[in-house]
C-alpha positions, 0 to 999 in steps of 0.5 A: 917432516911428517904427516903424523898427527900429534895429540895431547892425551892418552893413547889407550883412548884413541881419538879417531873414528873407525878401526884403531890399532894401539901400538906399543913396544914389548921386551923379549924377556917376558917382562910386563910391569913398567911404562906404557903397558901399565896403562894398557893393562889398566884399560884391558886385560887381554893384551898382557894375558896374551903377551904372557902366553905368547912369551911362554910359547917361545920361538915355536909360538912365533915370539921373537924380536921383530914379531907382533901379536895383535889382540882385539880388545874392543869391536873397533880396537886392537892392541899390537904387542910389538917385540922391539926391545932386547932385555930391559936394561941398558947394557954394553950394546946400549939401550934395549931398543932395537930399531931394526926390530921396531921397523919389522914390527911397524911393517907388520902393523902397516899390513894389518892396518891396511887389511882392517882399514885402521888408523894407528895410535901410539905413545912415542914408542921405544923412547921411554924405558927402551931408551930410544930416540924419537929422531930414530923412531919417527922416520920408521913410522913415516916409512912403514905406516905414513908412506903406505897411507896409514893414518898415524896418531902419536900421543904425548900424555898430559 
């Protein structure tokens, strides 16, 4: 179904030339301490520090479900903190993933990727702690990134 390139490896070591955006899903409660964010924090300090500042600023600072924060971590690498998860636990309304918010985030990532001439790199976003289904996420990536000409690499950690 897709023109997404699947790679065995670590999404924090993106395998492409040029500018790269590493995407991941964040929650809307300010939690940063489990899942893929640990790999991000191990490699770069800035995304976590900026996310925490952004969360503290609240709605006035643009922090909300469906929002994206772009943090440049190396000359050719950006991290996209995408708020696509409500809370951190499964509740009566299902898993924390919010597909509509993920779609809004991916639209913004697509625009930024086009602006920078960047490729996009990610694990299977939203399918770990957020509890999402790849069969729901993959078409969003297709629609909001691949269909506008952005090269997308999805990493399955070895």
